[in-house]
C-alpha positions in Angstrom: 124.3 51.5 172.8 127.5 53.2 171.5 127.3 56.7 170.3 128.1 57.9 166.8 131.1 60.0 167.9 132.4 57.9 170.7 136.2 58.4 171.1 136.2 61.7 169.2 137.7 64.6 171.2 136.9 68.2 170.4 138.8 71.2 171.6 136.2 74.1 171.6 137.7 77.5 171.5 134.4 79.1 170.5 132.0 81.2 172.4 128.6 82.9 172.1 126.3 80.8 169.9 127.3 79.5 166.4 130.3 77.5 167.7 128.8 76.4 171.0 125.6 75.2 169.1 127.9 73.2 166.8 129.8 71.6 169.7 126.7 70.8 171.7 125.4 68.9 168.6 128.7 66.9 168.5 128.6 66.4 172.3 125.0 65.0 172.1 126.3 62.5 169.6 129.0 61.3 172.0 132.1 63.4 171.3 134.1 64.6 174.3 133.9 68.4 174.2 136.5 70.4 176.1 135.3 73.9 176.3 138.3 76.3 176.7 137.2 79.5 178.5 139.0 82.6 179.6 139.8 82.6 183.3 137.8 85.0 185.3 135.3 85.6 182.5 134.2 82.5 180.7 131.9 82.4 177.7 130.4 85.9 177.0 126.9 84.5 177.1 127.1 83.5 180.8 126.2 87.1 181.6 123.7 87.6 178.9 120.6 87.8 181.0 118.2 87.9 182.8 116.9 85.3 183.1 119.5 83.4 185.1 119.5 80.0 186.8 118.6 80.3 190.5 120.2 78.4 193.4 118.3 76.7 196.3 118.0 80.1 198.1 116.4 81.7 195.0 119.5 83.8 194.2 120.7 84.3 190.7 123.8 82.1 190.0 125.2 84.1 187.0 124.4 81.2 184.6 122.2 82.7 182.0 119.4 81.0 180.1 121.3 82.0 176.9 124.4 80.1 178.0 122.5 77.1 179.3 120.7 76.7 175.9 123.8 75.5 174.0 126.5 74.2 176.3 125.5 70.8 177.7 127.7 67.7 177.2 130.9 69.8 177.6 133.7 70.0 180.1 134.9 73.5 180.9 138.6 74.1 181.3 139.5 77.7 182.0 142.9 78.3 180.4 144.5 81.6 179.4 145.7 81.2 175.8 147.3 84.6 175.9 149.9 83.1 178.3 152.7 81.0 176.8 152.1 78.4 179.5 148.4 78.3 178.6 149.4 77.8 174.9 151.6 74.9 176.0 148.6 73.3 177.6 146.5 73.8 174.4 149.3 72.1 172.4 149.3 69.3 174.9 145.6 68.8 174.3 145.9 69.1 170.5 148.3 66.1 170.5 145.3 64.1 171.8 142.5 65.9 169.9 140.6 65.2 166.7 138.9 68.5 166.1 139.5 72.2 167.0 136.7 74.6 166.7 137.2 78.4 166.9 135.3 81.6 166.1 137.9 84.3 166.5 138.2 87.0 163.9 140.1 85.8 160.8 143.7 85.6 161.8 142.9 86.2 165.5 144.6 83.1 166.8 147.8 83.7 164.9 149.3 85.8 167.7 148.8 82.8 170.0 150.4 80.3 167.6 147.1 78.6 167.1 146.1 79.5 163.6 145.5 76.7 161.1 148.6 77.4 159.1 150.7 77.1 162.3 149.2 73.8 163.3 148.5 71.8 160.2 152.0 70.3 159.8 152.5 69.6 163.5 149.0 67.9 163.7 148.3 66.6 160.2 145.2 64.6 161.3 143.6 67.6 163.0 140.3 68.9 161.7 140.3 72.6 162.3 137.0 74.4 162.0 136.9 78.2 161.7 133.5 80.1 162.2 133.6 83.7 161.2 131.2 86.4 159.9 132.5 86.5 156.3 134.9 83.6 155.9 138.7 83.3 155.5 138.8 85.0 152.0 137.3 88.0 150.3 137.4 91.8 151.1 135.3 91.5 154.3 137.3 88.5 155.7 138.9 90.6 158.5 135.5 92.2 159.6 133.9 91.0 162.9 130.9 88.8 162.4 127.6 89.1 164.2 124.4 87.3 163.6 122.5 90.6 163.1 124.9 91.8 160.5 124.7 88.5 158.6 120.9 88.6 158.6 121.1 92.0 157.0 123.9 91.3 154.5 122.5 87.9 153.3 119.1 89.3 152.3 117.2 87.5 155.1 116.1 90.8 156.8 115.1 92.4 153.5 112.6 89.5 152.9 111.4 89.4 156.5 108.6 91.7 157.9 105.4 93.2 156.7 105.2 94.9 153.3 105.9 98.6 153.6 107.3 98.2 157.2 110.9 98.2 158.2 113.0 95.1 157.5 112.9 92.6 160.3 115.4 90.2 161.8 114.4 86.7 162.8 113.3 86.4 166.3 116.2 84.0 167.1 119.8 84.3 166.0 119.1 82.3 162.9 122.5 83.1 161.1 124.3 81.7 164.1 122.2 78.6 164.3 122.5 77.9 160.6 126.2 78.3 160.7 126.6 76.1 163.8 124.7 73.3 161.9 126.7 73.8 158.8 129.9 73.7 160.8 128.8 70.3 162.3 128.1 68.9 158.8 131.4 70.1 157.5 133.2 68.6 160.5 131.5 65.2 160.0 132.4 65.2 156.3 136.0 66.0 157.2 136.0 63.1 159.7 134.7 60.7 157.0 137.4 61.9 154.6 140.0 61.4 157.2 139.1 57.7 157.5 140.4 57.3 153.9 143.3 59.8 153.8 144.4 60.0 157.4 144.6 63.7 157.1 142.6 66.5 158.6 141.6 69.7 156.9 140.4 73.3 157.4 136.6 73.7 157.6 135.8 77.3 156.8 132.2 78.4 157.5 130.8 81.9 157.5 127.6 83.4 158.8 127.0 85.3 155.5 127.5 82.2 153.4 125.3 79.9 155.5 122.5 82.4 155.8 122.6 83.1 152.0 122.5 79.4 151.3 119.5 79.1 153.5 117.6 81.7 151.4 117.2 78.9 148.8 114.1 79.7 146.8 114.2 83.4 147.5 117.8 83.6 146.4 117.0 81.6 143.3 113.9 83.8 142.6 116.4 86.6 142.0 118.9 84.5 140.1 116.2 83.2 137.8 114.2 86.4 137.3 116.7 89.1 137.8 114.3 90.8 140.3 114.3 90.4 144.1 111.3 88.7 145.5 108.9 91.1 147.2 108.7 91.2 151.0 105.2 89.9 151.8 105.3 89.2 155.5 103.6 86.0 156.5 102.6 85.1 153.0 104.7 83.1 150.4 106.3 84.6 147.4 105.2 81.8 145.0 102.4 79.9 146.7 98.9 81.1 147.5 97.1 80.8 149.9 100.1 80.1 152.1 100.0 82.7 155.0 98.7 83.8 158.3 95.0 84.5 158.6 93.0 86.0 161.5 90.1 83.9 162.8 87.4 85.3 165.1 89.7 84.9 168.1 93.3 84.6 167.0 95.7 84.1 164.1 96.5 80.8 162.6 98.4 79.4 159.6 96.9 78.2 156.3 99.4 76.5 154.1 97.8 75.3 150.9 100.5 73.7 148.8 98.7 72.4 145.7 95.5 72.6 143.6 93.9 69.5 145.3 94.4 71.0 148.7 93.0 74.3 147.5 89.8 72.6 146.2 89.4 70.8 149.6 89.8 74.1 151.4 87.3 75.9 149.2 84.7 73.1 150.0 85.2 73.3 153.8 85.1 77.1 153.6 81.7 76.9 152.0 82.9 78.3 148.6 83.6 75.3 146.3 83.2 77.6 143.3 86.6 79.3 144.0 88.4 76.1 142.9 87.1 76.4 139.4 87.2 80.2 139.2 89.8 81.0 136.4 91.4 83.6 138.7 92.2 80.9 141.3 92.1 77.5 139.6 95.9 77.1 139.4 98.6 78.3 141.7 100.0 80.5 138.9 96.6 82.2 138.8 96.3 82.5 142.6 99.7 84.2 142.8 98.7 86.7 140.2 95.4 87.4 142.0 96.8 87.1 145.5 95.1 90.2 147.0 91.7 89.4 145.7 91.7 85.8 146.9 93.3 86.6 150.3 90.6 89.2 150.9 87.9 86.7 150.1 89.4 84.0 152.4 90.0 86.5 155.2 86.3 87.5 155.2 85.2 83.8 155.6 87.8 82.8 158.2 87.0 85.8 160.5 83.6 84.3 161.2 84.7 81.4 163.4 87.4 80.8 166.0 90.8 79.3 164.9 90.0 76.0 166.6 87.0 75.6 164.3 89.0 76.0 161.2 91.9 73.9 162.3 89.6 71.0 163.0 87.9 71.3 159.6 91.3 71.5 157.9 92.6 68.5 159.8 89.6 66.4 158.8 89.9 67.5 155.2 93.7 67.0 155.1 94.4 70.6 154.4 97.7 71.9 156.0 97.0 74.4 158.8 98.3 75.0 162.2 98.4 77.2 165.3 100.9 79.9 166.2 102.1 78.8 169.6 103.8 80.8 172.3 106.5 78.9 174.1 104.2 77.8 177.0 101.9 76.1 174.5 104.9 74.7 172.6 106.2 72.8 175.6 102.7 71.8 176.7 102.2 70.1 173.3 101.8 66.4 173.4 103.8 66.1 170.2 106.7 68.1 171.6 106.7 66.0 174.7 106.4 62.7 172.7 109.5 63.7 170.7 111.5 64.3 173.9 112.2 67.9 172.9 112.1 68.9 176.6 114.6 67.2 178.8 115.8 67.5 182.4 119.3 67.4 183.7 120.7 67.8 187.2 122.8 71.0 187.6 125.2 71.6 190.5 123.8 75.1 191.1 120.1 74.2 190.8 118.0 72.6 193.5 115.6 71.3 190.9 116.3 69.4 187.6 117.1 71.9 184.8 114.8 71.8 181.8 116.6 72.1 178.5 115.6 71.8 174.8 116.3 68.3 173.6 118.2 67.3 170.5 116.3 67.0 167.2 118.5 64.1 166.1 116.7 60.8 166.5 119.2 58.0 165.6 117.9 54.5 166.0 121.3 52.8 166.3 123.4 55.4 168.0 121.0 57.7 169.9 122.1 60.9 171.4 122.6 61.1 175.2 122.6 63.8 177.8 125.5 63.2 180.1 126.8 66.5 181.4 124.8 69.6 182.2 126.1 73.0 181.0 129.3 73.4 183.0 130.3 76.1 185.4 133.3 78.0 184.1 136.5 76.0 185.0 134.5 73.2 186.5 136.6 70.5 184.7 140.0 72.3 184.6 141.6 69.9 187.1 140.0 66.8 185.5 141.2 67.8 182.0 144.8 68.6 183.1 145.1 65.7 185.4 143.5 62.9 183.3 144.4 64.0 179.8 147.8 65.8 180.2 148.8 63.8 183.4 149.8 67.0 185.2 150.7 66.7 188.9 148.8 68.4 191.7 151.8 70.7 192.2 151.8 71.7 188.5 148.1 72.4 188.6 148.4 74.4 191.7 151.3 76.5 190.3 149.3 77.2 187.1 146.3 78.3 189.2 148.4 80.6 191.4 149.9 82.2 188.3 146.3 82.7 186.9 147.1 80.7 183.8 144.1 78.5 184.7 141.0 78.9 186.8 139.7 76.2 189.0 136.0 76.4 189.9 136.6 74.3 193.1 140.2 74.5 194.3 139.4 71.5 196.6 139.4 69.3 193.5 143.2 69.6 193.3 143.5 67.2 196.2 140.3 65.3 195.5 
């Protein structure tokens, strides 16, 4: 089967997480991703460990789990864009490229002649995606962007954590992930628009914007009421009971979404009268009397193990679920059935490398896993030789001048 983005080439000047997450998504869908890395250093996240991938002798390779998580289906070309010769190579690639993705500070590529305004007339069909902390406009546009700062500035942290405790960031870099996903959506929209106009455009996505947009109902809570929603930890601002409860052995999730489900839960909990109690009969009433109802429910659920309640809820069609650690996540039959754990051979690993699979399940143009996360500079020779048609002498000269880095110099004469 053909892939959705077959024949689309992406020049990836991004690093860390938001940009690489975006380009991994595009690569899974068939785009050719050329990851441009700094010679001698590579993507910052290569060193963000431990843990690191180990070689056949058990020694750490320097390829971190963080880097491996979002860099498959890419070719790594190590090119120094601070050098004019490196910039010339980038321009050569841009002549044959559909999309450029970068996450430098706003205006950061201008000194290299690679800002959007410097390229749009020379490459009118180019789709140029900029990922920053605060966007290309506004008083904070020039500020550096970090996931942690975006979680704080967007309201996400203020609404995360237990009541009365300190604000809490998400356990994963959620602002980066959300921005990477939105970048991919914007790029796909720009590709579709180009089929009609023949023209590319600038896709401007910011960590702050994307995280705020993801606040959805909590953001609208404020816009509608004029009051910020309270921080209520593992409960829900406008649905009750919709939270974590502690059973006799461990915590689990009870997620009652409507009155019918609440009535079913009351019956299986042995208190059918709760469903007709005027304090709890409707969600509006349950929200107002949250503390009273939650205390009653907690007292009942503490009497039996979580598995007991999960089975009763499943039989009664009441939404409930476990709180899994990662070992249980990947042991789950559902996760395995959905191919959310995959294996790829890696040149530095004696055993197949386990990675998180793509969540995109496309019936006609399925994703594929063709290239493991590359070693820095692994494909420099291939890219320069096959795309730019450079000679072995030219490639060797660039390597000797440290304009490029070649992971395996023997490839020059391969």
